[in-house]
C-alpha positions as CSV (number, residue, x, y, z in Angstrom):
1,M,1.7,2.0,8.5
2,T,1.5,-0.7,5.8
3,K,-1.5,-3.0,6.1
4,A,-1.6,-6.1,3.9
5,V,-4.2,-8.7,3.2
6,F,-3.5,-12.4,2.6
7,P,-6.7,-13.7,0.9
8,G,-7.7,-17.2,0.2
9,S,-10.3,-19.9,0.7
10,F,-8.0,-21.7,3.1
11,D,-10.0,-25.0,2.9
12,P,-8.0,-25.9,5.0
13,F,-5.2,-23.6,6.1
14,T,-1.8,-25.4,5.5
15,I,1.7,-25.0,6.8
16,G,2.5,-23.4,3.5
17,H,-0.1,-20.7,4.2
18,L,1.2,-20.3,7.7
19,D,4.8,-19.8,6.5
20,I,3.6,-17.1,4.1
21,V,1.7,-15.4,6.9
22,K,4.8,-15.5,9.2
23,R,7.0,-14.1,6.5
24,A,4.5,-11.3,5.6
25,A,4.2,-10.4,9.3
26,K,7.9,-9.6,9.3
27,V,7.5,-7.2,6.3
28,F,4.2,-5.4,7.0
29,D,2.9,-3.6,10.1
30,E,-0.4,-5.5,10.0
31,V,-1.5,-8.6,8.1
32,I,-5.1,-9.7,7.7
33,V,-5.7,-13.3,6.7
34,A,-9.0,-12.9,4.9
35,I,-11.1,-15.9,4.0
36,F,-12.8,-15.4,0.6
37,D,-15.1,-18.1,-0.7
38,N,-14.4,-18.8,-4.4
39,P,-17.8,-19.4,-6.0
40,G,-16.1,-21.9,-8.4
41,K,-14.9,-24.0,-5.6
42,G,-16.8,-26.0,-3.1
43,T,-15.6,-26.1,0.5
44,D,-15.2,-29.0,2.9
45,F,-14.9,-26.9,6.0
46,S,-17.4,-24.3,7.2
47,L,-16.5,-20.7,7.4
48,G,-16.7,-20.8,11.2
49,D,-14.3,-23.8,11.4
50,R,-11.8,-22.1,9.0
51,L,-11.9,-18.9,11.0
52,E,-11.2,-20.9,14.2
53,L,-8.5,-23.1,12.7
54,I,-6.6,-20.1,11.3
55,A,-7.0,-18.1,14.5
56,D,-5.5,-21.0,16.4
57,A,-2.6,-21.2,13.9
58,V,-1.7,-17.5,14.0
59,K,-2.5,-16.8,17.7
60,D,1.2,-16.1,18.5
61,I,1.8,-13.6,15.7
62,P,0.8,-10.3,17.3
63,N,0.3,-8.2,14.1
64,V,-1.9,-10.8,12.3
65,S,-5.7,-10.8,12.4
66,I,-8.4,-13.0,10.8
67,D,-11.5,-11.9,8.8
68,S,-13.8,-13.0,6.0
69,S,-15.6,-11.5,3.1
70,S,-17.7,-12.5,0.2
71,G,-17.2,-9.3,-1.9
72,L,-14.6,-8.1,-4.4
73,L,-11.1,-8.3,-3.0
74,V,-10.1,-4.8,-3.9
75,D,-13.3,-3.4,-2.3
76,Y,-12.4,-5.3,0.9
77,L,-8.8,-3.9,0.9
78,R,-10.2,-0.4,0.6
79,S,-12.7,-1.0,3.4
80,V,-10.0,-2.1,5.8
81,G,-7.5,0.6,4.7
82,A,-5.0,-1.9,3.2
83,N,-3.0,-1.3,0.0
84,V,-1.1,-4.6,-0.4
85,I,-2.3,-8.1,-1.4
86,V,0.0,-10.9,-0.3
87,R,0.0,-14.0,-2.5
88,G,2.1,-17.2,-2.1
89,I,3.6,-18.8,-5.2
90,R,4.3,-22.5,-5.3
91,N,5.0,-23.2,-9.0
92,G,4.7,-22.0,-12.5
93,S,1.0,-22.5,-12.8
94,D,0.5,-20.3,-9.7
95,V,2.6,-17.6,-11.5
96,E,0.3,-17.7,-14.5
97,Y,-2.9,-17.6,-12.5
98,E,-1.7,-14.9,-10.1
99,T,-0.4,-12.7,-12.9
100,M,-3.9,-12.7,-14.5
101,L,-5.5,-11.8,-11.1
102,E,-3.0,-9.0,-10.5
103,A,-3.8,-7.5,-14.0
104,V,-7.5,-7.5,-13.2
105,N,-7.0,-6.0,-9.7
106,D,-4.7,-3.4,-11.2
107,R,-7.3,-2.4,-13.7
108,I,-9.9,-2.0,-11.0
109,A,-7.7,-0.5,-8.3
110,S,-4.3,0.7,-9.4
111,E,-3.4,2.0,-5.9
112,I,-3.3,-1.6,-4.6
113,T,0.0,-3.6,-5.0
114,T,0.4,-7.3,-5.1
115,V,3.4,-8.8,-3.4
116,Y,4.4,-12.4,-4.1
117,L,6.2,-14.6,-1.6
118,I,7.7,-17.8,-3.1
119,S,6.9,-20.9,-1.1
120,R,9.8,-22.6,0.6
121,P,10.8,-25.8,-1.4
122,E,9.6,-28.1,1.5
123,H,6.1,-26.5,1.2
124,S,5.8,-26.2,-2.6
125,Y,3.8,-29.4,-3.1
126,I,1.3,-28.7,-0.3
127,S,-2.1,-27.5,-1.3
128,S,-5.5,-27.4,0.4
129,S,-6.9,-29.7,-2.3
130,L,-4.1,-32.3,-1.5
131,V,-5.0,-32.1,2.2
132,R,-8.7,-32.7,1.4
133,Q,-7.9,-35.6,-0.8
134,L,-5.7,-37.2,1.8
135,L,-8.4,-36.8,4.4
136,K,-11.0,-38.4,2.1
137,I,-8.8,-41.5,1.7
138,G,-7.8,-41.7,5.3
139,I,-4.1,-40.8,5.0
140,S,-2.4,-38.7,7.8
141,I,-2.2,-35.0,7.2
142,D,0.3,-34.5,10.1
143,G,3.0,-32.0,9.1
144,L,0.8,-30.6,6.3
145,V,-1.5,-28.4,8.4
146,P,-0.7,-26.5,11.6
147,N,-3.5,-28.2,13.6
148,A,-4.1,-31.6,12.1
149,D,-5.9,-33.1,15.1
150,H,-8.5,-30.3,15.1
151,I,-9.0,-30.5,11.3
152,I,-9.9,-34.2,11.4
153,L,-12.5,-33.5,14.1
154,R,-14.0,-30.4,12.3
155,R,-14.2,-31.8,8.8
156,V,-17.7,-31.3,7.5
């Protein structure tokens, strides 16, 4: 049984993230969407809200679960018995950043493999930071997040 973890801050969870989860769920027996807070990033949504919004978005995918952690990603994978990290790639800068992260993770835990899923072209411009910026200036986020109405209501 192959268990994979799709980590991120998901502030908020976008349709691009959801697409990666759906595709990963077809490849792996179990996928855990794990919220990790990046100390270098502030968040606009509480952890509780992010957990609820993601759970709502993935509720119809039977082999997907939701969790959160504040520790080291490879330690989390070991604790849940996973050996695959799933990452989405939107563009060249993502490749550069993810390559660096993979090298560090491999140095710490060589038994863990990172699998990259390339974003579909129609999702490649969507990021959580874009969604937050649009919210701040009052522009609709319909079609960018799986549950836009709930996000507007939950924004901190």
